[in-house]
C-alpha atoms as an extended CHARMM CRD file, in Angstrom:
* protein
*
        59  EXT
         1         1  MET       CA           -137.8630000000      189.2730000000      -77.9100000000  PROA      1               0.0000000000
         2         2  LYS       CA           -136.4230000000      187.2990000000      -80.8130000000  PROA      2               0.0000000000
         3         3  TYR       CA           -138.7320000000      188.9980000000      -83.3110000000  PROA      3               0.0000000000
         4         4  ALA       CA           -138.8110000000      192.5280000000      -81.9370000000  PROA      4               0.0000000000
         5         5  GLN       CA           -139.6770000000      194.8690000000      -84.8100000000  PROA      5               0.0000000000
         6         6  GLY       CA           -138.3370000000      198.3490000000      -84.3480000000  PROA      6               0.0000000000
         7         7  LYS       CA           -138.6760000000      201.1000000000      -86.9170000000  PROA      7               0.0000000000
         8         8  VAL       CA           -135.1830000000      200.4760000000      -88.2800000000  PROA      8               0.0000000000
         9         9  SER       CA           -135.7970000000      196.7220000000      -88.5580000000  PROA      9               0.0000000000
        10        10  LEU       CA           -138.9850000000      197.3020000000      -90.5150000000  PROA      10              0.0000000000
        11        11  GLU       CA           -137.2240000000      199.7870000000      -92.8010000000  PROA      11              0.0000000000
        12        12  PHE       CA           -134.4640000000      197.2190000000      -93.3770000000  PROA      12              0.0000000000
        13        13  LYS       CA           -137.0420000000      194.5920000000      -94.3680000000  PROA      13              0.0000000000
        14        14  GLU       CA           -138.8230000000      196.9830000000      -96.7340000000  PROA      14              0.0000000000
        15        15  LEU       CA           -135.5460000000      197.8960000000      -98.4370000000  PROA      15              0.0000000000
        16        16  LEU       CA           -134.7210000000      194.2080000000      -98.8880000000  PROA      16              0.0000000000
        17        17  LYS       CA           -138.1700000000      193.4650000000     -100.3140000000  PROA      17              0.0000000000
        18        18  ALA       CA           -137.8780000000      196.3410000000     -102.7840000000  PROA      18              0.0000000000
        19        19  LYS       CA           -134.4380000000      195.2470000000     -103.9320000000  PROA      19              0.0000000000
        20        20  LEU       CA           -135.5310000000      191.6280000000     -104.3640000000  PROA      20              0.0000000000
        21        21  ALA       CA           -138.6840000000      192.6600000000     -106.2300000000  PROA      21              0.0000000000
        22        22  GLY       CA           -136.5790000000      194.7200000000     -108.6320000000  PROA      22              0.0000000000
        23        23  ALA       CA           -134.3600000000      191.8010000000     -109.6070000000  PROA      23              0.0000000000
        24        24  ASN       CA           -135.7220000000      190.4420000000     -112.8870000000  PROA      24              0.0000000000
        25        25  THR       CA           -132.6660000000      188.6800000000     -114.2700000000  PROA      25              0.0000000000
        26        26  GLU       CA           -130.0220000000      186.3610000000     -112.8770000000  PROA      26              0.0000000000
        27        27  ALA       CA           -127.4470000000      189.1560000000     -113.0950000000  PROA      27              0.0000000000
        28        28  GLN       CA           -129.6900000000      191.5950000000     -111.2050000000  PROA      28              0.0000000000
        29        29  PHE       CA           -130.3880000000      188.9390000000     -108.5870000000  PROA      29              0.0000000000
        30        30  ASP       CA           -126.6380000000      188.4140000000     -108.1170000000  PROA      30              0.0000000000
        31        31  VAL       CA           -126.1840000000      192.1600000000     -107.5890000000  PROA      31              0.0000000000
        32        32  VAL       CA           -128.9640000000      192.1690000000     -104.9830000000  PROA      32              0.0000000000
        33        33  LEU       CA           -127.4210000000      189.1840000000     -103.1990000000  PROA      33              0.0000000000
        34        34  ASN       CA           -124.0890000000      191.0030000000     -103.0680000000  PROA      34              0.0000000000
        35        35  GLU       CA           -125.7990000000      194.0930000000     -101.6410000000  PROA      35              0.0000000000
        36        36  ILE       CA           -127.5330000000      191.9790000000      -98.9860000000  PROA      36              0.0000000000
        37        37  HSD       CA           -124.2260000000      190.3250000000      -98.1280000000  PROA      37              0.0000000000
        38        38  ASP       CA           -122.5230000000      193.7230000000      -97.8050000000  PROA      38              0.0000000000
        39        39  ALA       CA           -125.3820000000      194.9770000000      -95.6210000000  PROA      39              0.0000000000
        40        40  ALA       CA           -125.0770000000      191.9320000000      -93.3650000000  PROA      40              0.0000000000
        41        41  LEU       CA           -121.3460000000      192.5360000000      -92.9500000000  PROA      41              0.0000000000
        42        42  GLU       CA           -121.9690000000      196.2240000000      -92.2950000000  PROA      42              0.0000000000
        43        43  CYS       CA           -124.5610000000      195.3100000000      -89.6740000000  PROA      43              0.0000000000
        44        44  ARG       CA           -122.1320000000      192.9620000000      -87.9800000000  PROA      44              0.0000000000
        45        45  ASN       CA           -119.0410000000      195.1840000000      -88.0970000000  PROA      45              0.0000000000
        46        46  ASP       CA           -120.4060000000      198.6950000000      -87.5740000000  PROA      46              0.0000000000
        47        47  PRO       CA           -121.1960000000      199.9090000000      -84.0350000000  PROA      47              0.0000000000
        48        48  ASN       CA           -124.5040000000      201.2870000000      -85.3630000000  PROA      48              0.0000000000
        49        49  GLY       CA           -125.5150000000      197.7970000000      -86.4710000000  PROA      49              0.0000000000
        50        50  ILE       CA           -128.6800000000      197.5890000000      -88.5020000000  PROA      50              0.0000000000
        51        51  ARG       CA           -128.8740000000      201.3770000000      -88.8550000000  PROA      51              0.0000000000
        52        52  ALA       CA           -125.6030000000      201.2930000000      -90.7880000000  PROA      52              0.0000000000
        53        53  ALA       CA           -126.9300000000      198.4420000000      -92.9360000000  PROA      53              0.0000000000
        54        54  VAL       CA           -130.0750000000      200.4600000000      -93.7500000000  PROA      54              0.0000000000
        55        55  GLU       CA           -127.9450000000      203.4000000000      -94.8520000000  PROA      55              0.0000000000
        56        56  LEU       CA           -125.8700000000      201.0670000000      -97.0320000000  PROA      56              0.0000000000
        57        57  LEU       CA           -128.9980000000      199.6730000000      -98.7150000000  PROA      57              0.0000000000
        58        58  LYS       CA           -130.4270000000      203.1390000000      -99.3700000000  PROA      58              0.0000000000
        59        59  VAL       CA           -127.5530000000      203.9190000000     -101.7480000000  PROA      59              0.0000000000
């Protein structure tokens, strides 16, 4: 089940795609990379895991 795709996982991927597509400059890309990094840490450290990361990316 390495690639199980639940609703939250798919939402997470869509949010990442949208953020990456919106990065048109190096500075914007750096901001997106920082947001992805923060989401990864949130996913790892929060008991709600990827759900917490999704909420972080929605902001």
